[in-house]
TIVO-2410 file (N, C-alpha, C; in nm, 3 decimals):
# residues 120
REC num residu      c1      c2      c3 atome chaine
REC   1      M   0.951  -1.436   0.701     N      A
REC   1      M   0.974  -1.302   0.652    CA      A
REC   1      M   0.851  -1.216   0.684     C      A
REC   2      A   0.875  -1.096   0.732     N      A
REC   2      A   0.767  -1.004   0.765    CA      A
REC   2      A   0.695  -0.961   0.637     C      A
REC   3      R   0.563  -0.943   0.647     N      A
REC   3      R   0.481  -0.900   0.535    CA      A
REC   3      R   0.401  -0.778   0.578     C      A
REC   4      F   0.394  -0.679   0.492     N      A
REC   4      F   0.319  -0.556   0.521    CA      A
REC   4      F   0.232  -0.521   0.403     C      A
REC   5      I   0.112  -0.469   0.432     N      A
REC   5      I   0.022  -0.418   0.329    CA      A
REC   5      I   0.044  -0.267   0.321     C      A
REC   6      M   0.069  -0.217   0.202     N      A
REC   6      M   0.093  -0.074   0.183    CA      A
REC   6      M  -0.038  -0.007   0.141     C      A
REC   7      D  -0.068   0.106   0.204     N      A
REC   7      D  -0.184   0.182   0.161    CA      A
REC   7      D  -0.138   0.304   0.082     C      A
REC   8      T  -0.233   0.372   0.021     N      A
REC   8      T  -0.202   0.482  -0.070    CA      A
REC   8      T  -0.131   0.597   0.000     C      A
REC   9      H  -0.182   0.636   0.115     N      A
REC   9      H  -0.124   0.752   0.184    CA      A
REC   9      H   0.020   0.725   0.225     C      A
REC  10      A   0.046   0.608   0.279     N      A
REC  10      A   0.182   0.574   0.320    CA      A
REC  10      A   0.275   0.570   0.199     C      A
REC  11      M   0.228   0.515   0.086     N      A
REC  11      M   0.310   0.511  -0.034    CA      A
REC  11      M   0.337   0.652  -0.085     C      A
REC  12      W   0.234   0.737  -0.085     N      A
REC  12      W   0.252   0.875  -0.131    CA      A
REC  12      W   0.356   0.946  -0.045     C      A
REC  13      Q   0.344   0.931   0.086     N      A
REC  13      Q   0.438   0.996   0.177    CA      A
REC  13      Q   0.579   0.941   0.158     C      A
REC  14      Y   0.591   0.811   0.136     N      A
REC  14      Y   0.724   0.752   0.117    CA      A
REC  14      Y   0.790   0.805  -0.010     C      A
REC  15      L   0.713   0.811  -0.119     N      A
REC  15      L   0.770   0.853  -0.247    CA      A
REC  15      L   0.792   1.003  -0.255     C      A
REC  16      S   0.731   1.078  -0.163     N      A
REC  16      S   0.749   1.222  -0.161    CA      A
REC  16      S   0.885   1.253  -0.099     C      A
REC  17      S   0.964   1.329  -0.170     N      A
REC  17      S   1.096   1.362  -0.116    CA      A
REC  17      S   1.086   1.468  -0.007     C      A
REC  18      L   0.968   1.531   0.007     N      A
REC  18      L   0.952   1.637   0.105    CA      A
REC  18      L   0.908   1.586   0.242     C      A
REC  19      N   0.837   1.473   0.247     N      A
REC  19      N   0.778   1.430   0.373    CA      A
REC  19      N   0.773   1.278   0.379     C      A
REC  20      R   0.884   1.215   0.411     N      A
REC  20      R   0.888   1.069   0.419    CA      A
REC  20      R   0.850   1.022   0.559     C      A
REC  21      L   0.771   0.917   0.563     N      A
REC  21      L   0.739   0.854   0.691    CA      A
REC  21      L   0.858   0.766   0.728     C      A
REC  22      M   0.918   0.793   0.840     N      A
REC  22      M   1.038   0.718   0.877    CA      A
REC  22      M   1.012   0.569   0.887     C      A
REC  23      A   0.897   0.530   0.942     N      A
REC  23      A   0.867   0.388   0.956    CA      A
REC  23      A   0.845   0.324   0.819     C      A
REC  24      A   0.777   0.394   0.727     N      A
REC  24      A   0.758   0.339   0.593    CA      A
REC  24      A   0.893   0.323   0.525     C      A
REC  25      A   0.982   0.419   0.542     N      A
REC  25      A   1.115   0.409   0.483    CA      A
REC  25      A   1.189   0.288   0.540     C      A
REC  26      A   1.173   0.262   0.669     N      A
REC  26      A   1.237   0.146   0.731    CA      A
REC  26      A   1.185   0.016   0.669     C      A
REC  27      I   1.055   0.010   0.642     N      A
REC  27      I   0.998  -0.111   0.581    CA      A
REC  27      I   1.050  -0.128   0.439     C      A
REC  28      F   1.062  -0.018   0.365     N      A
REC  28      F   1.119  -0.028   0.231    CA      A
REC  28      F   1.264  -0.075   0.236     C      A
REC  29      R   1.340  -0.028   0.336     N      A
REC  29      R   1.478  -0.075   0.350    CA      A
REC  29      R   1.481  -0.225   0.380     C      A
REC  30      L   1.391  -0.270   0.467     N      A
REC  30      L   1.383  -0.414   0.496    CA      A
REC  30      L   1.353  -0.493   0.370     C      A
REC  31      A   1.257  -0.443   0.291     N      A
REC  31      A   1.218  -0.513   0.168    CA      A
REC  31      A   1.333  -0.514   0.067     C      A
REC  32      T   1.402  -0.403   0.054     N      A
REC  32      T   1.515  -0.394  -0.038    CA      A
REC  32      T   1.624  -0.493   0.001     C      A
REC  33      A   1.641  -0.514   0.132     N      A
REC  33      A   1.743  -0.607   0.181    CA      A
REC  33      A   1.694  -0.752   0.177     C      A
REC  34      G   1.568  -0.774   0.138     N      A
REC  34      G   1.513  -0.909   0.131    CA      A
REC  34      G   1.462  -0.962   0.263     C      A
REC  35      N   1.438  -0.873   0.361     N      A
REC  35      N   1.393  -0.914   0.494    CA      A
REC  35      N   1.246  -0.889   0.519     C      A
REC  36      A   1.174  -0.836   0.421     N      A
REC  36      A   1.030  -0.812   0.435    CA      A
REC  36      A   0.969  -0.812   0.296     C      A
REC  37      T   0.840  -0.839   0.292     N      A
REC  37      T   0.764  -0.831   0.168    CA      A
REC  37      T   0.656  -0.725   0.186     C      A
REC  38      I   0.647  -0.636   0.090     N      A
REC  38      I   0.542  -0.535   0.089    CA      A
REC  38      I   0.438  -0.579  -0.012     C      A
REC  39      I   0.315  -0.592   0.034     N      A
REC  39      I   0.206  -0.632  -0.054    CA      A
REC  39      I   0.128  -0.505  -0.090     C      A
REC  40      V   0.113  -0.483  -0.219     N      A
REC  40      V   0.045  -0.365  -0.269    CA      A
REC  40      V  -0.084  -0.410  -0.336     C      A
REC  41      P  -0.199  -0.380  -0.274     N      A
REC  41      P  -0.327  -0.415  -0.336    CA      A
REC  41      P  -0.346  -0.338  -0.467     C      A
REC  42      A  -0.405  -0.402  -0.565     N      A
REC  42      A  -0.430  -0.337  -0.694    CA      A
REC  42      A  -0.509  -0.208  -0.676     C      A
REC  43      I  -0.604  -0.204  -0.582     N      A
REC  43      I  -0.683  -0.084  -0.559    CA      A
REC  43      I  -0.594   0.032  -0.516     C      A
REC  44      M  -0.485   0.003  -0.445     N      A
REC  44      M  -0.394   0.109  -0.403    CA      A
REC  44      M  -0.323   0.171  -0.522     C      A
REC  45      V  -0.284   0.089  -0.620     N      A
REC  45      V  -0.217   0.142  -0.738    CA      A
REC  45      V  -0.311   0.235  -0.814     C      A
REC  46      A  -0.436   0.193  -0.830     N      A
REC  46      A  -0.533   0.278  -0.900    CA      A
REC  46      A  -0.559   0.407  -0.823     C      A
REC  47      E  -0.575   0.396  -0.693     N      A
REC  47      E  -0.600   0.515  -0.611    CA      A
REC  47      E  -0.480   0.609  -0.616     C      A
REC  48      F  -0.359   0.556  -0.611     N      A
REC  48      F  -0.238   0.637  -0.618    CA      A
REC  48      F  -0.232   0.713  -0.751     C      A
REC  49      Y  -0.262   0.643  -0.859     N      A
REC  49      Y  -0.261   0.705  -0.991    CA      A
REC  49      Y  -0.362   0.821  -0.998     C      A
REC  50      F  -0.485   0.798  -0.952     N      A
REC  50      F  -0.587   0.903  -0.957    CA      A
REC  50      F  -0.555   1.018  -0.862     C      A
REC  51      L  -0.497   0.988  -0.747     N      A
REC  51      L  -0.456   1.094  -0.655    CA      A
REC  51      L  -0.350   1.182  -0.719     C      A
REC  52      S  -0.253   1.121  -0.783     N      A
REC  52      S  -0.147   1.200  -0.846    CA      A
REC  52      S  -0.203   1.287  -0.957     C      A
REC  53      A  -0.299   1.237  -1.033     N      A
REC  53      A  -0.360   1.317  -1.140    CA      A
REC  53      A  -0.442   1.431  -1.082     C      A
REC  54      T  -0.514   1.405  -0.973     N      A
REC  54      T  -0.594   1.509  -0.908    CA      A
REC  54      T  -0.507   1.622  -0.858     C      A
REC  55      L  -0.388   1.590  -0.812     N      A
REC  55      L  -0.296   1.690  -0.760    CA      A
REC  55      L  -0.205   1.748  -0.870     C      A
REC  56      D  -0.237   1.718  -0.996     N      A
REC  56      D  -0.156   1.763  -1.110    CA      A
REC  56      D  -0.010   1.721  -1.096     C      A
REC  57      Q   0.011   1.602  -1.039     N      A
REC  57      Q   0.145   1.545  -1.025    CA      A
REC  57      Q   0.143   1.402  -1.080     C      A
REC  58      T   0.080   1.385  -1.194     N      A
REC  58      T   0.055   1.252  -1.248    CA      A
REC  58      T   0.182   1.169  -1.254     C      A
REC  59      V   0.174   1.054  -1.193     N      A
REC  59      V   0.281   0.955  -1.196    CA      A
REC  59      V   0.235   0.847  -1.292     C      A
REC  60      S   0.316   0.818  -1.390     N      A
REC  60      S   0.275   0.714  -1.485    CA      A
REC  60      S   0.271   0.579  -1.414     C      A
REC  61      L   0.178   0.496  -1.455     N      A
REC  61      L   0.171   0.363  -1.396    CA      A
REC  61      L   0.299   0.285  -1.425     C      A
REC  62      F   0.358   0.306  -1.542     N      A
REC  62      F   0.484   0.240  -1.574    CA      A
REC  62      F   0.592   0.278  -1.473     C      A
REC  63      H   0.603   0.409  -1.440     N      A
REC  63      H   0.702   0.456  -1.344    CA      A
REC  63      H   0.675   0.399  -1.204     C      A
REC  64      L   0.549   0.399  -1.165     N      A
REC  64      L   0.513   0.347  -1.032    CA      A
REC  64      L   0.548   0.198  -1.022     C      A
REC  65      L   0.508   0.121  -1.122     N      A
REC  65      L   0.537  -0.023  -1.119    CA      A
REC  65      L   0.686  -0.050  -1.129     C      A
REC  66      A   0.759   0.032  -1.204     N      A
REC  66      A   0.904   0.018  -1.212    CA      A
REC  66      A   0.969   0.045  -1.077     C      A
REC  67      S   0.914   0.141  -1.001     N      A
REC  67      S   0.970   0.168  -0.868    CA      A
REC  67      S   0.947   0.049  -0.775     C      A
REC  68      F   0.837  -0.022  -0.793     N      A
REC  68      F   0.814  -0.143  -0.715    CA      A
REC  68      F   0.917  -0.249  -0.751     C      A
REC  69      D   0.943  -0.265  -0.880     N      A
REC  69      D   1.042  -0.364  -0.925    CA      A
REC  69      D   1.180  -0.334  -0.869     C      A
REC  70      A   1.212  -0.205  -0.853     N      A
REC  70      A   1.343  -0.166  -0.801    CA      A
REC  70      A   1.362  -0.211  -0.657     C      A
REC  71      V   1.254  -0.215  -0.581     N      A
REC  71      V   1.263  -0.260  -0.442    CA      A
REC  71      V   1.285  -0.411  -0.439     C      A
REC  72      G   1.216  -0.484  -0.523     N      A
REC  72      G   1.238  -0.627  -0.534    CA      A
REC  72      G   1.145  -0.714  -0.454     C      A
REC  73      E   1.109  -0.674  -0.336     N      A
REC  73      E   1.023  -0.757  -0.251    CA      A
REC  73      E   0.884  -0.696  -0.238     C      A
REC  74      I   0.831  -0.651  -0.349     N      A
REC  74      I   0.695  -0.598  -0.351    CA      A
REC  74      I   0.610  -0.691  -0.436     C      A
REC  75      E   0.497  -0.730  -0.381     N      A
REC  75      E   0.403  -0.816  -0.452    CA      A
REC  75      E   0.277  -0.736  -0.481     C      A
REC  76      L   0.234  -0.736  -0.606     N      A
REC  76      L   0.105  -0.677  -0.639    CA      A
REC  76      L  -0.001  -0.783  -0.615     C      A
REC  77      S  -0.107  -0.743  -0.551     N      A
REC  77      S  -0.214  -0.837  -0.521    CA      A
REC  77      S  -0.340  -0.795  -0.596     C      A
REC  78      D  -0.397  -0.890  -0.669     N      A
REC  78      D  -0.521  -0.864  -0.742    CA      A
REC  78      D  -0.638  -0.857  -0.644     C      A
REC  79      L  -0.736  -0.779  -0.681     N      A
REC  79      L  -0.861  -0.776  -0.605    CA      A
REC  79      L  -0.943  -0.896  -0.648     C      A
REC  80      G  -0.980  -0.979  -0.554     N      A
REC  80      G  -1.055  -1.098  -0.589    CA      A
REC  80      G  -1.148  -1.143  -0.477     C      A
REC  81      K  -1.196  -1.262  -0.493     N      A
REC  81      K  -1.294  -1.319  -0.401    CA      A
REC  81      K  -1.244  -1.321  -0.256     C      A
REC  82      N  -1.117  -1.356  -0.237     N      A
REC  82      N  -1.063  -1.366  -0.101    CA      A
REC  82      N  -1.073  -1.234  -0.026     C      A
REC  83      Q  -1.047  -1.124  -0.094     N      A
REC  83      Q  -1.056  -0.993  -0.032    CA      A
REC  83      Q  -1.203  -0.952  -0.013     C      A
REC  84      L  -1.283  -0.974  -0.116     N      A
REC  84      L  -1.423  -0.933  -0.110    CA      A
REC  84      L  -1.499  -1.005   0.002     C      A
REC  85      E  -1.464  -1.129   0.028     N      A
REC  85      E  -1.530  -1.205   0.134    CA      A
REC  85      E  -1.502  -1.148   0.273     C      A
REC  86      R  -1.403  -1.063   0.286     N      A
REC  86      R  -1.364  -1.007   0.416    CA      A
REC  86      R  -1.414  -0.864   0.438     C      A
REC  87      L  -1.482  -0.807   0.342     N      A
REC  87      L  -1.527  -0.668   0.355    CA      A
REC  87      L  -1.615  -0.646   0.478     C      A
REC  88      D  -1.699  -0.743   0.512     N      A
REC  88      D  -1.789  -0.728   0.628    CA      A
REC  88      D  -1.714  -0.726   0.761     C      A
REC  89      Q  -1.588  -0.763   0.761     N      A
REC  89      Q  -1.510  -0.763   0.886    CA      A
REC  89      Q  -1.474  -0.622   0.932     C      A
REC  90      F  -1.500  -0.521   0.848     N      A
REC  90      F  -1.455  -0.385   0.877    CA      A
REC  90      F  -1.567  -0.283   0.867     C      A
REC  91      P  -1.674  -0.301   0.944     N      A
REC  91      P  -1.788  -0.209   0.933    CA      A
REC  91      P  -1.754  -0.067   0.978     C      A
REC  92      D  -1.649  -0.050   1.056     N      A
REC  92      D  -1.611   0.084   1.103    CA      A
REC  92      D  -1.531   0.164   1.001     C      A
REC  93      I  -1.497   0.104   0.889     N      A
REC  93      I  -1.423   0.174   0.784    CA      A
REC  93      I  -1.523   0.213   0.676     C      A
REC  94      P  -1.561   0.340   0.670     N      A
REC  94      P  -1.667   0.379   0.577    CA      A
REC  94      P  -1.623   0.389   0.431     C      A
REC  95      E  -1.497   0.415   0.407     N      A
REC  95      E  -1.450   0.438   0.271    CA      A
REC  95      E  -1.417   0.305   0.203     C      A
REC  96      M  -1.473   0.283   0.084     N      A
REC  96      M  -1.463   0.155   0.015    CA      A
REC  96      M  -1.318   0.114  -0.012     C      A
REC  97      R  -1.235   0.206  -0.062     N      A
REC  97      R  -1.097   0.169  -0.095    CA      A
REC  97      R  -1.019   0.131   0.031     C      A
REC  98      D  -1.039   0.205   0.140     N      A
REC  98      D  -0.971   0.172   0.266    CA      A
REC  98      D  -1.017   0.037   0.319     C      A
REC  99      R  -1.145   0.009   0.302     N      A
REC  99      R  -1.197  -0.121   0.348    CA      A
REC  99      R  -1.136  -0.235   0.266     C      A
REC 100      L  -1.118  -0.213   0.136     N      A
REC 100      L  -1.055  -0.316   0.052    CA      A
REC 100      L  -0.910  -0.340   0.092     C      A
REC 101      I  -0.840  -0.234   0.130     N      A
REC 101      I  -0.701  -0.250   0.175    CA      A
REC 101      I  -0.698  -0.326   0.308     C      A
REC 102      A  -0.791  -0.295   0.397     N      A
REC 102      A  -0.799  -0.369   0.524    CA      A
REC 102      A  -0.835  -0.516   0.498     C      A
REC 103      A  -0.922  -0.541   0.403     N      A
REC 103      A  -0.957  -0.679   0.369    CA      A
REC 103      A  -0.836  -0.753   0.313     C      A
REC 104      E  -0.755  -0.684   0.236     N      A
REC 104      E  -0.631  -0.744   0.185    CA      A
REC 104      E  -0.540  -0.781   0.302     C      A
REC 105      A  -0.528  -0.691   0.398     N      A
REC 105      A  -0.444  -0.719   0.515    CA      A
REC 105      A  -0.497  -0.842   0.590     C      A
REC 106      A  -0.628  -0.851   0.605     N      A
REC 106      A  -0.686  -0.967   0.673    CA      A
REC 106      A  -0.657  -1.096   0.595     C      A
REC 107      F  -0.674  -1.091   0.464     N      A
REC 107      F  -0.649  -1.208   0.381    CA      A
REC 107      F  -0.502  -1.251   0.388     C      A
REC 108      Q  -0.412  -1.155   0.385     N      A
REC 108      Q  -0.269  -1.185   0.386    CA      A
REC 108      Q  -0.216  -1.210   0.527     C      A
REC 109      D  -0.300  -1.188   0.628     N      A
REC 109      D  -0.257  -1.200   0.767    CA      A
REC 109      D  -0.133  -1.114   0.791     C      A
REC 110      A  -0.143  -0.989   0.745     N      A
REC 110      A  -0.032  -0.894   0.753    CA      A
REC 110      A  -0.086  -0.760   0.802     C      A
REC 111      P  -0.003  -0.684   0.870     N      A
REC 111      P  -0.050  -0.552   0.914    CA      A
REC 111      P  -0.073  -0.459   0.796     C      A
REC 112      D  -0.176  -0.377   0.809     N      A
REC 112      D  -0.206  -0.274   0.710    CA      A
REC 112      D  -0.117  -0.155   0.745     C      A
REC 113      W  -0.024  -0.121   0.657     N      A
REC 113      W   0.068  -0.014   0.687    CA      A
REC 113      W   0.005   0.118   0.647     C      A
REC 114      S  -0.089   0.163   0.729     N      A
REC 114      S  -0.157   0.287   0.695    CA      A
REC 114      S  -0.094   0.402   0.773     C      A
REC 115      A  -0.085   0.515   0.709     N      A
REC 115      A  -0.026   0.633   0.772    CA      A
REC 115      A  -0.110   0.679   0.891     C      A
REC 116      E  -0.240   0.651   0.888     N      A
REC 116      E  -0.325   0.693   0.999    CA      A
REC 116      E  -0.282   0.623   1.127     C      A
REC 117      E  -0.250   0.494   1.120     N      A
REC 117      E  -0.206   0.423   1.240    CA      A
REC 117      E  -0.073   0.476   1.290     C      A
REC 118      Q   0.014   0.518   1.198     N      A
REC 118      Q   0.145   0.564   1.237    CA      A
REC 118      Q   0.140   0.695   1.313     C      A
REC 119      S   0.033   0.774   1.290     N      A
REC 119      S   0.024   0.903   1.355    CA      A
REC 119      S  -0.030   0.892   1.497     C      A
REC 120      H  -0.078   0.774   1.536     N      A
REC 120      H  -0.133   0.756   1.672    CA      A
REC 120      H  -0.027   0.709   1.768     C      A
***
């Protein structure tokens, strides 16, 4: 089964009814059908929550986690030693949260589904 790491920007764009990333939507459809697993790093959930509050569009953590449960094939991943040991693998990523998401992708041996890659 395919596995993907979701980052904050891609999740925000997917959940926005105004601007959905078609590829992210396709991955969610795969996960809903049981053909893919989306791994959501804990740091992404926290970043998503703070982003929504900063934009005065606060999404409750209960609502966000419930939306994950609705998809069915979403795994929340805790930040731990396995991810932290991989931080040095990404010296070109200056932002700490993005580096943690990349470290999660390396640990899970799964692509990091970042919106930045999709725009290239």
